[in-house]
C-alpha positions in Angstrom: 0.0 0.0 0.0 1.4 3.4 -0.9 0.6 6.8 0.6 1.8 9.1 3.3 0.1 7.3 6.1 0.1 3.8 4.7 2.4 2.7 7.5 0.4 4.4 10.2 2.7 7.4 10.6 0.7 10.5 9.7 2.9 13.6 9.6 0.8 15.4 12.2 0.0 13.3 15.3 0.5 9.8 14.0 -2.3 7.5 13.0 -4.4 8.7 16.0 -4.7 12.0 14.3 -7.3 10.4 12.0 -9.6 9.5 14.8 -11.8 11.6 17.1 -11.6 9.2 20.1 -8.6 7.8 21.8 -7.7 4.2 21.5 -8.6 2.2 24.7 -8.7 -1.4 25.9 -11.2 -3.6 24.2 -12.7 -6.9 25.3 -12.3 -9.9 23.0 -15.0 -9.7 20.3 -15.7 -6.0 20.7 -16.3 -4.4 17.2 -14.6 -1.2 16.1 -17.0 0.9 14.0 -15.2 3.5 11.9 -17.6 6.3 10.8 -16.7 8.3 7.7 -18.4 11.6 7.4 -20.1 13.2 4.3 -18.9 16.2 2.4 -18.2 19.2 4.6 -18.7 17.3 7.8 -16.5 16.1 10.6 -16.7 13.7 13.6 -19.5 15.8 15.2 -21.9 14.1 12.8 -21.5 10.9 14.9 -21.3 12.5 18.4 -24.3 10.6 19.8 -23.5 7.2 18.3 -21.1 6.0 20.9 -23.6 6.5 23.7 -26.5 5.0 21.7 -25.0 1.9 20.3 -24.3 -1.2 22.5 -21.4 -1.3 24.9 -19.5 -3.8 22.8 -19.2 -1.4 19.8 -16.4 1.1 19.8 -17.5 4.0 17.7 -14.5 5.8 16.1 -15.4 8.8 14.0 -12.8 9.7 11.3 -11.2 13.1 11.0 -10.4 14.2 7.4 -7.6 16.6 6.7 -8.5 20.3 6.2 -11.1 20.6 9.0 -10.9 20.7 12.8 -8.6 19.6 14.4 -6.6 19.3 11.1 -7.0 22.8 9.8 -3.3 23.2 9.2 -3.4 20.5 6.5 -4.9 21.1 3.1 -8.0 19.0 2.2 -7.3 15.9 0.3 -8.0 16.2 -3.5 -8.0 12.6 -4.5 -10.6 10.1 -3.0 -8.4 7.1 -3.8 -5.4 8.8 -2.1 -7.5 9.6 0.9 -8.5 6.0 1.2 -4.8 4.9 0.8 -3.8 7.3 3.6 -6.6 6.2 5.9 -6.3 2.4 5.4 -3.1 2.0 7.4 -4.4 3.9 10.4 -7.7 1.9 10.3 -5.8 -1.4 10.3 -3.6 -0.2 13.1 -6.5 1.0 15.2 -8.6 -2.2 14.6 -5.6 -4.4 15.5 -6.6 -8.1 15.4 -10.2 -7.4 16.4 -13.3 -7.3 14.2 -14.1 -3.9 12.6 -16.7 -2.4 10.4 -16.8 0.7 8.2 -19.7 3.1 8.0 -19.8 5.9 5.5 -22.5 8.4 4.4 -22.5 9.9 0.9 -18.9 10.9 0.3 -17.9 8.7 3.2 -19.5 5.7 1.6 -17.2 5.9 -1.4 -14.1 6.4 0.9 -15.3 3.5 3.1 -15.7 1.2 0.0 -12.1 2.0 -1.2 -10.7 1.5 2.3 -12.5 -1.9 2.4 -11.1 -2.9 -1.0 -7.5 -2.0 0.1 -7.7 -3.9 3.4 -9.4 -6.9 1.8 -6.6 -7.2 -0.6 -4.2 -7.0 2.3 -5.9 -9.9 4.1 -7.6 -7.7 6.7 -11.2 -7.3 5.5 -13.9 -5.6 7.5 -16.6 -7.6 9.2 -19.2 -5.5 7.4 -19.4 -2.4 5.1 -22.3 -0.1 5.9 -23.1 2.7 3.4 -25.7 5.3 3.2 -26.9 7.9 0.7 -24.7 6.8 -2.1 -24.9 5.1 -5.5 -22.8 2.0 -5.9 -19.3 3.0 -7.0 -19.4 1.2 -10.3 -22.6 3.1 -11.2 -21.4 6.5 -9.9 -21.9 9.3 -12.3 -20.3 12.5 -11.0 -21.9 15.9 -11.3 -20.0 19.2 -11.4 -21.2 20.8 -8.1 -17.7 21.8 -7.2 -17.6 24.2 -10.2 -20.7 26.1 -9.1 -20.5 29.7 -7.8 -20.6 30.2 -4.1 -24.3 31.1 -4.4 -24.9 28.0 -6.5 -23.1 25.8 -4.0 -25.1 27.3 -1.1 -28.3 26.7 -3.1 -27.3 23.1 -3.6 -26.6 22.3 0.0 -29.7 24.1 1.1 -31.8 21.7 -1.1 -30.1 18.7 0.4 -31.3 19.9 3.8 -28.3 18.7 5.7 -26.7 22.0 6.7 -28.1 23.8 9.8 -30.1 26.9 9.1 -28.0 29.0 11.5 -24.9 28.1 9.4 -26.6 29.0 6.1 -27.6 32.3 7.6 -24.2 33.2 9.0 -21.8 34.6 6.3 -18.7 34.0 8.5 -19.5 30.3 9.0 -20.3 29.9 5.3 -17.0 31.5 4.4 -15.2 28.8 6.4 -17.5 26.0 5.2 -17.6 26.6 1.5 -13.9 25.9 0.7 -14.1 22.5 2.5 -17.4 21.7 0.8 -16.0 22.6 -2.6 -12.9 20.5 -2.0 -15.0 17.5 -0.9 -17.3 17.7 -3.9 -14.3 18.0 -6.2 -12.8 14.9 -4.4 -16.0 12.9 -5.2 -16.6 14.3 -8.7 -13.1 13.4 -9.9 -13.4 9.8 -8.5 -13.3 7.0 -11.0 -14.3 3.5 -10.1 -11.7 0.8 -11.1 -12.8 -2.8 -11.3 -11.2 -4.9 -8.6 -11.8 -8.2 -6.8 -15.1 -8.3 -5.0 -15.3 -7.7 -1.2 -15.7 -10.6 1.1 -17.7 -8.6 3.7 -21.4 -8.4 4.0 -22.8 -5.0 3.0 -25.6 -3.0 4.5 -27.0 -0.3 2.3 -29.2 2.5 3.6 -31.2 5.0 1.5 -33.8 7.7 1.9 -37.0 7.2 -0.1 -36.8 10.8 -1.3 -33.1 11.2 -1.8 -32.7 13.3 -5.0 -29.3 11.9 -5.8 -29.8 8.2 -5.2 -32.4 6.1 -6.9 -33.8 3.6 -4.3 -34.3 1.0 -7.0 -30.5 0.9 -7.7 -29.4 0.5 -4.1 -29.2 -3.3 -4.4 -26.5 -2.9 -7.1 -24.0 -2.6 -4.2 -24.5 -6.3 -3.9 -22.5 -6.7 -7.2 -19.4 -5.6 -5.4 -19.2 -8.3 -2.8 -19.2 -12.0 -2.5 -21.0 -11.5 0.9 -24.6 -10.8 1.5 -26.2 -7.4 0.7 -29.0 -6.1 2.9 -30.8 -3.0 1.5 -33.0 -0.8 3.7 -34.8 2.4 3.0 -36.2 4.9 5.5 -38.5 7.9 4.9 -36.7 11.1 4.0 -34.1 12.7 1.7 -30.4 12.6 1.5 -29.9 12.9 5.3 -32.7 10.6 6.2 -30.4 8.5 8.4 -30.0 11.4 10.9 -33.7 12.0 11.0 -34.4 8.2 11.5 -31.4 7.6 13.8 -32.9 5.1 16.2 -34.0 2.9 13.3 -30.6 3.3 11.5 -28.6 2.4 14.7 -30.7 -0.7 15.2 -29.8 -1.8 11.6 -26.1 -1.0 12.2 -26.0 -2.9 15.5 -27.8 -5.9 14.2 -25.3 -5.9 11.3 -22.1 -5.8 13.3 -23.4 -7.7 16.4 -26.2 -9.9 15.2 -26.3 -11.8 18.5 -26.0 -8.7 20.8 -28.3 -9.2 23.8 -27.7 -5.8 25.4 -29.1 -3.4 22.8 -30.3 -0.2 24.6 -33.8 1.3 24.3 -33.6 4.2 22.0 -35.7 7.3 21.9 -36.0 9.5 18.8 -32.9 11.6 18.4 -32.9 14.7 16.2 
């Protein structure tokens, strides 16, 4: 594996710099769940997951370059290179224990590429969980990153995933738009390359009204793995998983710990 962090030695802070939570002791059989954010987002998107998922699942949100706390680094411009840089730290953090990858939208593409890399290296994930994204071999990029600032704001407004107080704050938008533009460019220059199928089971989540992902095509993720492919849809748009979080977390937990007996009761989380 090539890349600046392929050996786990990131320039700033080592492999731990990729993750929002410190590494701790795990009991045998505990599952590490790496959570890869969508465009413009960071680990805060998963801030509630660790408390809401079962105690045997270690939720590890991923921190991309170019956003807190890695503002000193430029955003990555190549999705494949981002996956190459991340794969080593993921393998190091997972150790010999089982792990799963969850990615939403942009994060789904990165998670898939990381899963491919680590599968080829003999360290496949227990499960790949993806949300709000077309299967990579069907991915048809748009040109959102070439829009004007006003056009980009209009686009993210229609996706309904950016808080209204951010959209109404020029200072916050000034900080957010360059990261969003870089992330859209990273996705929109991505080109799928045929490779050996995954061995992991795949869980695919989609919103029934997601304008960018046709629900009828979600099962095509199954063409990329020799494992099982479980497709679930929930009411809502591109960010339906955050509106339907208790349902989504139950699906995730049953996927990575199918025999878990200590699943907590979940109230609706907004």
